[in-house]
C-alpha positions in Angstrom: 0.0 0.0 0.0 1.2 3.5 -0.9 1.9 5.9 1.9 -0.9 8.1 3.0 -1.6 11.0 0.7 -1.7 14.2 2.8 -4.9 16.2 1.8 -4.2 19.6 3.4 -5.9 22.0 1.0 -9.4 22.2 -0.6 -7.8 22.2 -4.0 -6.1 19.0 -3.4 -9.2 17.4 -1.9 -11.1 18.3 -5.1 -8.4 16.6 -7.1 -9.1 13.2 -5.4 -12.7 13.5 -4.3 -15.8 14.1 -6.5 -19.4 14.6 -5.3 -20.7 11.2 -4.3 -22.3 8.9 -6.9 -21.6 5.3 -6.0 -19.3 3.1 -3.9 -17.5 2.0 -7.1 -16.6 5.6 -8.0 -15.0 6.4 -4.6 -11.1 6.7 -4.6 -9.2 3.6 -3.5 -6.1 5.1 -2.0 -5.5 6.0 1.6 -5.5 9.6 2.5 -4.9 11.7 5.6 -7.4 14.5 5.9 -5.6 16.3 8.7 -6.7 17.4 12.2 -9.6 19.7 13.2 -9.5 21.4 16.6 -12.4 21.3 19.0 -14.5 24.5 19.3 -13.0 25.9 22.5 -9.5 25.5 21.0 -10.4 26.9 17.6 -9.0 30.3 16.8 -9.7 30.8 13.1 -11.3 28.5 10.6 -8.5 26.9 8.7 -8.5 25.1 5.4 -8.6 21.6 7.0 -12.2 22.3 8.2 -13.1 23.2 4.6 -11.6 19.9 3.4 -13.6 18.0 6.0 -16.8 19.8 5.2 -16.4 19.2 1.4 -15.4 15.5 1.7 -17.9 14.5 4.5 -20.9 16.5 3.3 -20.5 16.3 -0.5 -18.3 13.4 -1.4 -19.2 10.6 1.0 -22.4 8.6 1.4 -24.4 9.6 4.5 -22.6 9.2 7.7 -25.2 8.4 10.4 -25.3 8.0 14.1 -27.3 4.8 15.0 -27.9 2.9 18.2 -27.8 -0.8 19.0 -31.7 -0.8 19.1 -31.5 0.3 15.4 -29.0 -2.5 14.5 -30.4 -5.4 16.4 -33.7 -5.9 14.5 -31.8 -5.9 11.2 -29.5 -8.7 12.5 -32.5 -10.7 14.0 -34.3 -10.4 10.6 -31.0 -11.3 8.7 -31.1 -8.0 6.8 -27.5 -7.4 7.9 -25.1 -10.1 9.0 -24.3 -10.7 12.7 -21.0 -9.8 14.2 -21.0 -13.2 15.9 -21.0 -11.9 19.5 -18.5 -13.3 21.9 -19.5 -17.0 21.5 -16.2 -18.5 20.4 -14.1 -15.8 22.1 -15.5 -16.8 25.5 -14.6 -20.4 24.9 -11.0 -19.4 24.0 -10.9 -17.2 27.0 -12.0 -19.8 29.5 -9.6 -22.4 28.0 -6.5 -20.6 29.5 -8.0 -18.2 32.1 -7.3 -20.5 35.1 -3.8 -21.2 33.9 -2.6 -17.6 33.6 -3.0 -14.2 32.0 -2.1 -12.3 28.9 1.0 -10.2 29.4 3.4 -7.8 27.7 6.1 -9.5 25.7 9.1 -10.9 27.4 12.3 -9.1 26.3 13.6 -12.1 24.4 10.3 -12.8 22.6 11.1 -13.4 18.9 8.1 -11.6 17.5 8.7 -8.4 19.5 6.6 -5.4 18.4 2.9 -5.8 18.9 2.8 -9.4 19.9 1.5 -10.6 23.3 2.8 -13.1 25.7 1.5 -15.5 28.4 2.2 -15.5 32.1 1.3 -18.4 34.3 -0.3 -18.1 37.8 3.2 -19.0 39.1 4.5 -15.8 37.6 6.5 -17.4 34.8 6.3 -16.7 31.1 5.1 -19.7 29.1 4.8 -20.9 25.6 1.2 -22.1 25.5 1.3 -24.1 22.3 3.1 -27.3 21.6 5.5 -27.7 18.6 3.4 -27.5 15.5 3.5 -30.3 13.0 3.8 -28.1 10.0 1.7 -29.5 7.1 1.8 -28.3 3.5 -1.5 -26.6 4.1 -0.1 -24.7 7.1 2.9 -23.6 5.1 0.7 -22.3 2.3 -1.6 -20.5 4.8 1.5 -18.8 6.2 2.6 -17.8 2.7 -0.9 -16.3 1.9 -0.9 -14.4 5.2 2.4 -12.7 4.6 2.0 -12.2 0.9 4.8 -14.6 -0.4 4.6 -15.0 -4.1 4.7 -18.5 -5.6 8.1 -19.1 -7.1 10.0 -16.5 -5.0 12.9 -17.8 -2.9 11.1 -17.1 0.4 8.1 -19.1 -0.8 10.4 -22.0 -1.9 12.3 -21.9 1.5 9.0 -21.9 3.3 7.7 -25.0 1.5 11.0 -26.8 1.9 11.0 -26.4 5.7 13.8 -23.8 5.9 11.6 -21.3 7.6 10.0 -23.6 10.1 11.3 -21.8 13.1 9.7 -18.5 11.9 6.4 -20.3 11.2 6.5 -21.9 14.7 7.0 -18.5 16.3 4.3 -16.9 14.2 1.9 -19.7 15.2 2.6 -19.2 18.9 2.1 -15.5 18.5 -1.2 -16.1 16.8 -2.5 -18.3 19.7 -1.3 -15.8 22.3 -3.0 -13.0 20.3 -6.2 -14.9 20.2 -6.2 -15.3 23.9 -5.3 -11.6 24.4 -8.3 -10.5 22.3 -10.6 -13.0 24.1 -9.5 -11.6 27.4 -9.8 -8.0 26.2 -13.5 -8.5 25.8 -14.0 -9.1 29.5 -12.1 -5.9 30.4 -13.9 -4.0 27.6 -17.4 -4.9 28.7 -16.6 -4.0 32.3 -14.9 -0.7 31.3 -17.9 0.3 29.2 -20.3 -0.7 32.0 -18.4 1.4 34.5 -17.1 4.3 32.3 -19.2 4.4 29.1 -17.8 4.4 25.6 -14.5 6.3 25.2 -14.9 6.6 21.5 -17.5 5.8 18.9 -17.7 2.4 17.2 -17.2 3.1 13.5 -18.8 1.0 10.8 -19.4 0.7 7.1 -22.5 -0.8 5.4 -22.3 -2.4 2.0 -24.1 -4.9 -0.2 -22.7 -8.4 -0.1 -24.7 -11.0 -2.0 -24.0 -13.3 0.9 -27.0 -15.7 1.5 -26.6 -15.2 5.2 -27.5 -11.6 5.0 -28.5 -8.9 2.5 -26.0 -6.4 3.7 -22.9 -6.2 5.9 -22.1 -3.7 8.7 -18.3 -4.1 9.1 -16.5 -2.5 12.0 -12.9 -1.2 11.9 -11.0 -0.5 14.0 -12.3 -2.5 16.9 -13.8 -5.8 15.7 -13.7 -6.9 19.4 -15.6 -3.7 20.4 -18.3 -4.7 17.9 -18.6 -8.2 19.3 -18.8 -6.7 22.8 -21.2 -4.1 21.7 -23.5 -6.9 20.4 -23.1 -9.0 23.5 -23.9 -6.2 25.8 -27.2 -5.6 24.1 -27.4 -2.0 25.5 -30.2 -0.3 23.4 -28.6 3.1 23.5 -25.0 2.2 22.7 -24.0 4.2 19.6 -22.2 3.5 16.3 -21.0 5.9 13.7 -21.9 4.4 10.3 -20.9 5.2 6.8 -24.1 4.0 5.2 -23.4 2.9 1.6 -26.1 0.3 1.6 -28.7 2.8 3.1 -29.5 0.4 5.9 -30.6 3.3 8.2 -32.6 5.6 5.9 -34.6 7.1 8.8 -31.4 8.5 10.4 -30.2 11.9 9.2 -27.0 12.5 7.4 -24.5 14.0 9.9 -22.8 17.3 9.1 -19.1 17.8 9.7 -20.0 19.8 12.8 -22.4 17.0 14.0 -19.6 14.4 13.9 -17.0 16.5 15.7 -19.5 17.5 18.4 -20.4 13.9 19.0 -16.8 12.8 19.2 -15.8 15.5 21.6 -18.8 14.6 23.8 -17.3 11.2 24.4 -13.6 12.1 24.7 -11.6 13.4 27.6 -11.5 17.0 28.5 -7.8 16.9 27.5 -8.8 16.4 23.9 -7.9 19.3 21.6 -8.4 17.9 18.1 -9.6 15.0 16.1 -8.0 13.5 13.0 -9.4 11.7 10.0 -8.1 9.1 7.6 -9.8 8.1 4.4 -9.1 4.3 4.2 -9.0 1.8 1.4 -12.4 0.5 2.7 -13.7 3.8 1.3 -14.7 5.2 4.6 -13.3 7.8 7.0 -11.9 6.7 10.3 -11.8 9.4 13.0 -9.4 9.2 15.9 -8.1 11.3 18.8 -4.4 11.3 19.8 -3.8 9.0 22.8 -2.0 11.8 24.7 -5.0 14.0 24.4 -7.4 11.6 26.1 -8.9 9.9 23.1 -7.9 6.7 24.7 -4.9 5.2 26.4 -2.5 2.5 25.8 -5.1 0.1 27.1 -3.1 -3.1 26.8 -1.8 -2.5 30.3 -5.3 -2.3 31.6 -6.2 -5.6 29.8 -3.1 -7.3 31.3 -3.9 -6.1 34.8 -7.6 -6.9 34.6 -6.9 -10.4 33.2 -4.3 -11.1 35.9 -6.8 -10.2 38.6 -9.5 -12.5 37.2 -7.0 -15.3 36.5 -5.7 -15.3 40.1 -9.3 -15.4 41.4 -9.7 -18.7 39.6 -7.3 -20.4 42.1 -6.2 -22.6 39.2 -9.8 -24.1 38.9 -11.6 -23.9 35.6 -15.1 -22.5 35.6 -17.8 -25.1 36.0 -21.6 -25.2 35.6 -24.2 -26.5 38.1 -27.7 -27.5 36.9 -30.6 -27.6 39.3 -32.0 -31.1 39.8 -35.4 -32.1 41.1 -36.2 -35.8 41.6 -39.9 -35.1 41.1 -39.3 -33.8 37.5 -39.1 -36.1 34.6 -35.4 -36.9 34.5 -35.2 -35.9 30.9 -35.4 -32.2 31.7 -32.0 -31.9 33.3 -30.5 -34.2 30.6 -32.0 -32.0 27.9 -30.6 -28.9 29.7 -27.1 -30.5 30.0 -27.1 -31.7 26.4 -28.1 -28.2 25.2 -25.2 -26.7 27.1 -22.6 -29.1 25.7 -24.1 -28.8 22.1 -24.2 -25.0 22.2 -20.6 -24.8 23.4 -19.5 -27.3 20.7 -21.1 -25.1 18.0 -19.3 -22.0 19.4 -15.8 -23.5 18.7 -13.7 -21.6 16.2 -12.6 -23.4 13.1 -9.8 -21.0 12.4 -6.1 -20.8 13.2 -5.1 -22.6 16.3 -8.3 -24.6 16.7 -6.3 -27.6 18.0 -5.1 -25.5 21.0 -8.5 -24.4 22.0 -11.0 -27.0 21.1 -10.0 -29.7 23.6 -11.4 -27.6 26.5 -14.5 -29.2 28.1 -16.6 -27.5 30.7 -17.6 -29.6 33.7 -21.4 -29.7 34.2 -22.6 -30.9 37.7 -26.1 -31.8 38.9 -27.1 -30.0 42.1 -28.7 -33.1 43.7 -29.7 -32.5 47.3 -29.6 -36.2 48.1 -25.8 -36.0 47.7 -25.4 -32.8 49.7 -24.6 -34.0 53.2 -24.5 -30.4 54.7 -27.9 -29.5 53.3 -30.9 -30.3 55.5 -33.5 -27.7 54.9 -37.1 -28.7 55.1 -38.7 -29.0 51.7 -41.8 -27.0 52.7 -42.5 -23.8 50.7 -40.0 -24.7 48.0 -41.1 -24.9 44.3 -38.1 -27.2 43.5 -35.5 -29.2 45.4 -32.9 -26.6 44.3 -34.9 -23.5 45.4 -32.4 -22.9 48.2 -29.6 -25.4 47.6 -28.3 -23.3 44.7 -26.8 -20.9 47.2 -24.5 -23.6 48.5 -22.4 -23.5 45.3 -19.7 -21.2 46.7 -19.3 -23.5 49.7 -19.3 -26.6 47.5 -16.4 -25.0 45.6 -14.5 -24.3 48.8 -15.1 -20.6 48.1 -12.7 -20.6 45.2 -12.9 -19.8 41.5 -16.1 -19.2 39.5 -19.3 -21.2 39.0 -22.4 -20.8 37.0 -25.8 -22.0 38.3 -28.6 -22.6 35.8 -32.2 -23.7 36.5 -32.9 -27.0 34.8 -35.6 -25.5 32.6 -33.2 -23.4 30.5 -32.6 -24.9 27.1 -29.6 -23.4 25.3 -29.3 -22.8 21.6 -26.2 -20.6 21.9 -23.4 -21.0 24.4 -23.9 -19.6 28.0 -20.1 -18.9 28.3 -20.2 -15.3 27.1 -22.3 -14.4 30.1 -19.2 -14.8 32.2 -17.9 -11.6 30.6 -20.5 -9.6 32.5 -19.1 -10.6 35.9 -17.1 -7.7 37.4 -14.4 -9.4 39.5 -15.1 -7.0 42.3 -18.6 -8.2 42.5 -20.0 -11.3 44.2 -22.4 -12.5 41.6 -23.8 -11.7 38.1 -27.4 -12.4 37.0 -30.1 -11.2 34.7 -31.8 -8.4 36.6 -35.4 -8.9 35.4 -38.0 -6.1 36.0 -41.2 -7.8 35.1 -44.4 -5.9 35.9 -46.7 -8.9 36.2 -46.7 -12.7 36.3 -49.2 -15.4 35.6 -51.2 -16.4 38.7 -50.1 -20.0 38.4 -47.1 -21.9 37.2 -45.6 -25.4 37.3 -48.9 -27.1 36.5 -51.0 -25.3 39.1 -48.7 -23.9 41.7 -49.3 -20.4 42.8 -46.9 -17.9 41.2 -45.9 -15.5 43.9 -44.6 -12.1 42.9 -41.7 -10.5 44.8 -38.8 -8.1 44.1 -36.0 -9.5 42.0 -38.0 -12.4 40.9 -36.2 -14.8 38.6 -32.8 -13.1 39.3 -31.5 -16.3 40.9 -32.6 -18.6 38.1 -29.1 -18.2 36.6 -26.2 -16.8 38.6 -22.5 -16.6 38.0 -20.8 -16.8 41.4 -17.4 -15.3 42.2 -17.0 -18.0 44.8 -14.1 -16.4 46.8 -15.8 -13.0 47.2 -16.4 -12.0 50.8 -20.1 -11.8 50.3 -20.2 -15.3 48.8 -18.5 -16.5 52.0 -21.6 -15.5 53.9 -23.4 -18.4 52.1 -22.5 -21.1 54.6 -24.5 -24.3 55.0 -26.0 -22.9 58.2 -27.2 -19.7 56.5 -28.5 -21.6 53.4 -30.4 -24.1 55.7 -32.0 -21.4 57.8 -32.1 -18.0 56.1 -35.4 -16.7 54.6 -36.2 -16.9 51.0 -36.2 -13.1 50.9 -32.6 -13.0 52.3 -31.3 -15.4 49.7 -33.4 -14.8 46.5 -33.6 -11.1 46.9 -29.8 -10.9 47.4 -29.9 -9.3 50.8 -26.5 -11.1 51.3 -24.8 -8.8 48.8 -25.2 -5.6 46.9 -22.3 -6.4 44.6 -24.3 -7.7 41.6 -23.2 -7.5 38.0 -25.9 -7.3 35.3 -26.3 -9.8 32.5 -28.4 -8.4 29.6 -32.1 -9.5 29.8 -32.3 -9.6 26.0 -30.1 -12.7 25.8 -32.8 -14.9 27.3 -36.2 -15.7 25.8 -38.3 -15.9 29.0 -41.4 -18.1 28.2 -44.5 -16.4 29.6 -43.1 -13.0 28.6 -41.7 -13.7 25.2 -43.3 -15.9 22.6 -40.5 -16.1 20.0 -36.9 -17.3 20.2 -34.7 -15.0 18.1 -31.2 -15.5 16.8 -30.0 -13.1 19.4 -31.4 -15.3 22.3 -29.0 -17.7 23.8 -31.6 -19.7 25.7 -35.3 -20.3 26.4 -36.3 -20.2 30.1 -39.5 -22.1 30.6 -40.6 -20.2 33.8 -44.2 -21.6 33.7 -43.1 -25.3 33.4 -43.3 -27.8 30.6 -43.9 -31.5 29.8 -41.4 -32.6 32.4 -44.0 -31.5 35.1 -46.2 -34.6 35.7 -49.8 -34.1 34.6 -49.2 -30.5 33.4 -51.3 -29.1 30.5 -48.7 -27.6 28.2 -51.0 -26.4 25.4 -50.3 -22.8 26.2 -46.5 -23.1 26.7 -44.6 -21.3 23.9 -41.3 -22.2 22.2 -41.4 -25.9 23.2 -39.8 -26.7 19.9 -36.5 -25.7 21.4 -36.9 -28.3 24.1 -38.1 -31.1 21.8 -35.4 -30.4 19.3 -32.7 -31.1 21.9 -34.6 -34.0 23.5 -34.7 -35.8 20.2 -30.9 -36.0 20.1 -30.7 -37.9 23.4 -29.9 -41.6 23.0 -32.8 -44.0 23.5 -35.3 -41.4 24.6 -39.0 -41.5 23.4 
């Protein structure tokens, strides 16, 4: 790629840019459009502002400010392709999390530069891959990645094994980079939750012809930000979109002034100017100098955050508990468990380094009170055998590591692992914080459905088992405390929020969308003996998984 052309005068801008007609007619070279000062640092209007005004308002397609609530329906309806969320990233993250954390490069690291490294919980740098058996396919992939031309000496050396050491090093760097970016999502979600967006997410719509979606909304820079953005499901999170495909016709074209005003509203008070680069994607990428508060060298924050979470694991991988009730048709917990394993399997990446990630298996345990010697609570006033026993999980894990609890009437079509990203390591627990205004009068085949604050919050919880508040959940407390104390979280106010929109809650929703990870059958289902299920919605998700169980009618 040629070096950036410096567009510093209106005359020069008009040489390269013409009033907008089509994507095909846009220039293909990369150009730097200069820097514009924010209003309170502006003295006189300079020619750079005239360049921006001309290019943005006359020569580009509409640049629009859209929100996640504008984007999500288009993804659910397959009008634009999904960003994929954090499904496979969460699997890659949890593979190594309990073993160590992503770290800055050791001085002797062969890749140097922008590569990442891996530090074990013992505080030692580690190579996390095993020596690669380099196949011909792997050699050719490496050649394509680095632009080697067939017939050149480097290409010949690569195929003859002379460059195997470099290939091994590149492969290790790729695996460590994958883990870094998977870990980055956890830090990013927590940072956005606590501090808001630092900078806009910037995207480009275009026609694709892909059968999976009419259009594409691609994000750069910040593909991990877009995955996090999608997973967070915050309706008002914003995205700055260069809208070639006219996916958002009801949103006005932004003026040059609109764009700079929006940018400066998000950036630090230290920010004095904003720069713009026209890229070979045929869009403008805006940025703010790091030293002016448009961001920081955030890798250190990722390293420190990931270290904190890794050490909290106490070398134990995350596990999942499923509620078990002996009065329920045994098939329900088997269907729930099968849906978890199947959804995780579907989330596995098929890209570079799959052999180093795809051997990881989550342990799923049944919360069977008959096997809990320290649980002796009277069954009276319980809707299930695990109504209260779920709060024993931190104790059962010796108050170490992280565990997920799931009611047995959740059926998963997408992996539950990304939900772990929403747990702030300073909090005791994460859950979906439902705010339903009403409930059916009956549930579970005739049982009275009692309304109370924070109802359903405890149906799925991610425990930070070693947190001081989780240590309050001793067997004595779980055996004797009121339902209000336990289920309304009077034992902690350190609660992280999992997006409600990720769960299709039967009785409140009637349709399971692509964006839903699971269906929660809060009113019961065919596993409740004698229950009339004619009014229960979305049971096809349950029957679909049930049909895959061996030797089940």
